[in-house]
N, C-alpha and C positions, 0 to 999 in steps of 0.2 A: 572411515565410516564409523558410525556409532549406533549401536542398538540401544533404544531407550526403554526396553522392556525389562531390564533388570538393574538393580542398584538403587541408591537413594534418589527419590524424585527431585528434591531440592538441588542436590549436587549436579544431577543430569541436566536439569533445566537451566541452571546458571552456566554450565559448561557449553551447552548448545546455544543459549541466547547471547552470550557475550560476543562471539564472532558475528552473529547477525546484527547485534547492536553496533559493533564497531563498523560493520559495513554500512549501516544506516548513518552513522556519524560521518563517514567519508562522503556518502551521498549528500547529506545536508551541508557538509563543509563545502562541497562543490556548489550546491544550490545557493548557499549564502555568498560564496565568492563570486558566482555568476551574477547574483543580484547586486552585489557591491560594485563589480566592474561595470555593469550596465548603468547603475545609478550614478556612479561617479564619472564615467567616461562619456556616456551618451545622454545623461540627464534624466530628469523626472518623467518627462513624457514617454521616453523609450521604455523606462521601467513600467510605467502605466500600460503601455502597449503590450508588453510581455505579460503583465499581471492580468490584463483584460481577457487573455486567452487561457489563463491558468486552469479554469474549471473544465474547459474542453480538452486540454492536454491531459489533465488528470483523469478525465473520463476515458480517453483513448488508452492511456497506460494501465488504468485499473481494470478495464475490461479484459485486456490481455493478461495482466497479472492475476486477476481473479480466475480466469480460465485455467491458467497453468497451476495456480495454487490449488484450485479444486481438483484438477487432474492428479496433482501430486498426493492428494489425500488417498486416492486409490493405489497409487504407486507405493506409498508408505505402508498401506495395509498389506499389499502383496509382499513387500519386503519383510514386514513383521511376521507374516505367516510362513516365510521361507520359500515362497513360490517365485523363483527368479524367472522362470519361463513366462509365466503370466505377467510378471512385472515388465518384461521387455515388450510383450504384446500391448500392454497398457501404454508404454512409452510411444510405441508406433502409432497407436490411435491418437495419442496426445499430439504428436507432430502433425497428423493430418487435420484434425479438428482445429488446432490452433492456427495453422497456416491459412485455412479457409476463413476463419474469423478475422485475421489480420488483413487479408485481401479485401474483405467487405468493408472494413473500417477505412482503409486507405482510399478506396474508390469513393465511398460515401462522403468523406470529408473533402476530398478534392473537388467533387461535383457541386457540393452544397456549401462551400466555404463562405462565399459572400452573403447568401441569405442567413447563414448561421451567425456571422458576426453582426449583421444588422439586427437579427432577432435578439442578440445580446445587448443591443443598444450601445454598441461600441462608439465612442465619440469620434467624429470625423477627423479630428486632428491627429489621431493615433491609428486610424483605420488601416492605412497602407502598411505600417510597420507590423501591426497585429496580424495582418493577412500573410505577410512574408514569413514571419516567425512560425505561424501555424502550419503553413504548407510544407515547410522544410521538415518540421518535426513529424508531420504526417507521413511523408515519404520515407523517413528514417524509422518508421515503426517496425519494419522488418528486422532491423538490428535489435531493437528493444525486445521483440518477441523471442528471438533465439537466445539472447543472453538470459532473459528471465526464465525461459523454459529449461535451459541447461542448469541454471542455479537451483530451480525448484526440484529438479530430478536429484541433484546432489544432496539437497537438504532432506528430501524424502527418505534417503538411505542413511541419514544421520551425519552427513558431511557438511558442516557449516563453515569450515575453515577455508577451503579452497575458493568458494565464492567470494569470501572476504579478500583473499590475496589478489584475486583477479580484479575485484572492485577497486582496491587501492591503486592498482596500476591504471585502471580506467580513469579514476578521479584525478590522479596526477596529470595524466595526459589531457584530460578535459580542461583543467585549469590552464595548462600550458597552451593549449589551442585557443582558449578564450583570450589569453593575453596576446597571442599572435594575431588572431583574426579580428578581434574587437579593437585592441589598443594599437598594435603595430600596422595592421593592414586596413584599419578603418572600415570594416565591413558591416558595422552596425549590428542590429538585432539578427540579421542573417548570419553573421559570423558566430554569434552566440549559439544559434540553433545548429549550425553545421558542426561546431565543436562538440556539442552533445551527441549528435548522430555518429560522428566519426569515432568518438571514444567508445560508444556502445558497440559499434561494429567490431572494433579491436577486441573488446571484452568477449564478444560472442565467439570470435575466431580462437582466441587464447583458450577459452573454456572448452571448445570443441577439441582442440589439440590435446588438452589434458585428459578429457574423457577417453579419447582414442588410445592414448598411451598408458594411462594409469587405471582406468576403470572400464576395461573392454567388455565386462559383463553387462554394462548398461547400454552398449551400442546395439542398435536394432539392425536386423538383417531383413531382406525381402520377405522371408517366410514369416516374419513376425507381424506383418500387416494383415491380420485376420480380424474381421469385423463381424462378430456375432451380435444378435439383437440384444441379448442379455448384458453382455460386457459393455457394449456401446451405450446402452441405456444407463447403466450404473455410472459410467465415466461422464457422460453428458449431464447426468443429474447433478453430480458433484461439481463439475466445471462450470456449467451454466448457472447452477445455483449460486456459486461464489461470485461469478461474473455479474449476475443479475443483482446480487446484493451490493457489490461495489458500484455498479452502474447506477442503481437507484439512488444511492447516496450522492454520486457525482451529478446526476441529472438534477437533483435538488440543489447542488452547489451551483450548477449552471443557471437555474432559475434565480437563485439568490444573487449570482453575479450580475444578472440583468438588473436587479434592483440596485446593486452597488454601483454599476456603471452609470446609472442615472444621476449620481451625485457629482460626477465630473472627475477630472484628472487628479485633483489633490486627494480626495477620499480614496480613489482607486490606489494611489501610491501608498497611502497610509495603511490601507487594508492589506495590500501586497506585502509590505514590510512586516506587519503583525503576523500574517499567515506564514511567512518564512520562519519567523521565530517560533511560532506555534509548531510548525513541522519539526523543528529542532528539538523542542522540549518533549514531544510525545514519542520520540524514537524508542525509549525503553518499552513503552506499551506495545508498539508495533513489533519489536523483537520478541517480547514475551508471547504475543498473539501468534506469531509465526512458529514459535517453539511449541506452543500448546497444540497447534494443529498437527504437527508431526508427532509429538509425544502421544497424543490421544489416538491418532490413526494407527501408529505402530502397536500400541498396547491393545487396541480393539482387534487388530489382525491376529495378535498373539493370544487373545483371550484373557489378558491380564486386566480384568475390569476393576479390581480393587485399587490398582495403581492410579487409575484416572482421577478419582476424587482427591487422592493425596497430591497429585501433580497440580491440580487446579488450586488447591489451597496454598501450595508453595508459590505458584505463579501470582495469585492475588496478593499475598504478603509482599512479594518483591515489587509488584506494581504499586501498591500503596506507599511503600518506602520511596520509590522514584517520584511519585506524585508530590509527596511532602518536600522532597528536594527541589522540585520544579517551582513550587510555591515560594520557597525561600529565594531561589535564583531570580525569578521574575520581579518580585517586590524589591529585591536588593539591587538588581542590575538591569531591569527591563528597559529603562529609559536609555541607558548607555548602549544597549544592544540595538535599539531603534536608531540611535544617533550614528552608529557605524554604518547602517544600511542607507539612511537618508541624512547625510551630514549637513546639507545646506538647505533643508526644507524649512517651510514656515513653522512657527511654533505650534500653531493649532493642528498642523498635520502630524507633528511628533506627539502632541497630546492625545490625538485621536487614536493613534497606534498603541500608545501606552495604556490608554483606557480600555481598549479591546483586550489587551493581555491581562490587566489587573482584574477584570471582571470574569474572564473565561478560566483562568488557571485554577482558582479554588474548586472548580467543578471537575477537575481532572480525576478525582477519586471516583466519581460516577462514570467517567469515561473508561477508567480501568476495568470496572465491573462489566460494562457493556462490551468492550473489545475482547477481553479474555474469555468471558463466558460464551460470546458469540462464536469465537474461534473453536472453543471446545465442542460446542454443538455441531459445528461443521465437521470436526474431526470424528465425531460419532456418527456421521452420515446423515445428520438432520439439517436440512437446509431451509425448510419451510418457515420456521420461527425466525431465524436471522433475516430472511427475506421480508417477512412480515414487519419486523422492527425497522428495516430499511424503508419500507413503504410508508410507515408512519412518519419517519424522518422526512421523506419527500413531501408528503402532504403538509407537514408542519412548515417546511421552507416555502412552499407555495403560499401558505397562510401568512408567513412573514412578509413576503413581497406584497400581497394583496391588502393586508391589514396593519401589521406592525410597523412597516416602513412609513406608510402614510401617516400613521399616528405618532410614532416616536422618532422618525428620521433614521439616521445611522445607528442610533441606540437600539432600534429594533433588530438590526443585524447583529449587534454585539450580544444581545440577550437571547437570540434565537437558539444557538447551540447548547448553552448551559441548560435551558429548559428541556430540550429534547433528549440530551444525554441523561438527565435525571429520570425522565419518564421511561425511556427505553431500558435503562439499567434496572429499574424496578421490575418491569415486565420480564426481561430476559433472566433476571435473578430468580424469580418465582418459577419460571418454566424450567430453568436449569436444575433447581432443587428437585422438582418432580421427576425430571429425566434421570438424575443420578439415583434416585430411589428405585427406579424401575430396572436398573442394570442388574445383570445376574449377580447373585450373592457370592458365588464361588468362581474362582478363576479356572480356565481350561486345564492348567497343569494339575490343580488340586482335584478336579473332577476325574482326570485321567488316572491319577494315583489312586483315588478312591475306587474307581472301577477295577483297577488291577488287583487291589487287595481283596475285593469281593470275588 
């Protein structure tokens, strides 16, 4: 465990973010390996089938991840305040609300899967494979929920190392199962989906065993399941706010996916390859965002308000450095990275994926500001502004499908996110500055000491 309420912010942020980043590296390594295996072993159409469901799968995962991440904000605040009893009660409520949300998602996707895929304009040639992949991932959402919840609880109390270790085990298992089920057993996209679900289930079980043996103070008991109106409202506000923010972004991506699917299998494959590389390059931003949520929440709970601004400045500095490295990487090796994922594709498919990357990556500096300040505001218990920014993004993606795609074709898709990243970064940046100025000028410890001397 690590308390983030004392010590140099830069050192703490780097120390906490590195294990999170390494975990994301392993996740993306699996994702890229999975994509390469599907692309090489099953072909471009199967890759397009998986890619055509990516927005829906992302929505499912991010609603769950948003909920537990938001709930973890309150857990981290309890931990920072030293209130372990309330922390366990918060974990108990988190279990209940998260399980209910997962059940609703699983049933909803299972019932409406065909209308959903048709609404996404999924090409008929890949419809059956897309349906198979999505239904298996949907049923396996239970495993995803419990692993993400356990990891979020550990990170809330400052432990980002154990989730990394367990994730490494899961990733290695996932890749091994991919090779077995897709290559050896010839199970197609169903094998890829099953490999993911089984690996996540193993992760959840291993993480639970660790919690029971090494972190018993985090294990809830029947008496911890107490639901008061005030505590439930605070928890649901944080969790639902984060989930809503994530889901609004992903609903926009689903709307955008509808427009992309209309271009056919080749463009879907190009877009899928580019987005896989995109996911790899933004990992440092995601790690820093997760770190700032925990850092801000713990310091808010401890009343160490002066440390929050210092932590944000350190996080932004690190984020800008990573963005600069991404620009160099993509312009030097972006085409080679696309070629690894789509080795035998037509030249224009490769060119389309590379063009997407070359136009998007220079705007990563705006994305850093957006992601890190949005996470900081969430850690401060303010969810309205981040949700508002996400709503703007949703509206913009609808406009992209309605106006930019008919006008510019796939170029409208490529330009969509850089425009909205820039606009939202400006808005979030202004609001964050105003919020920081309104924070208490003195920390709780200083106020206590001052009161004692008086």
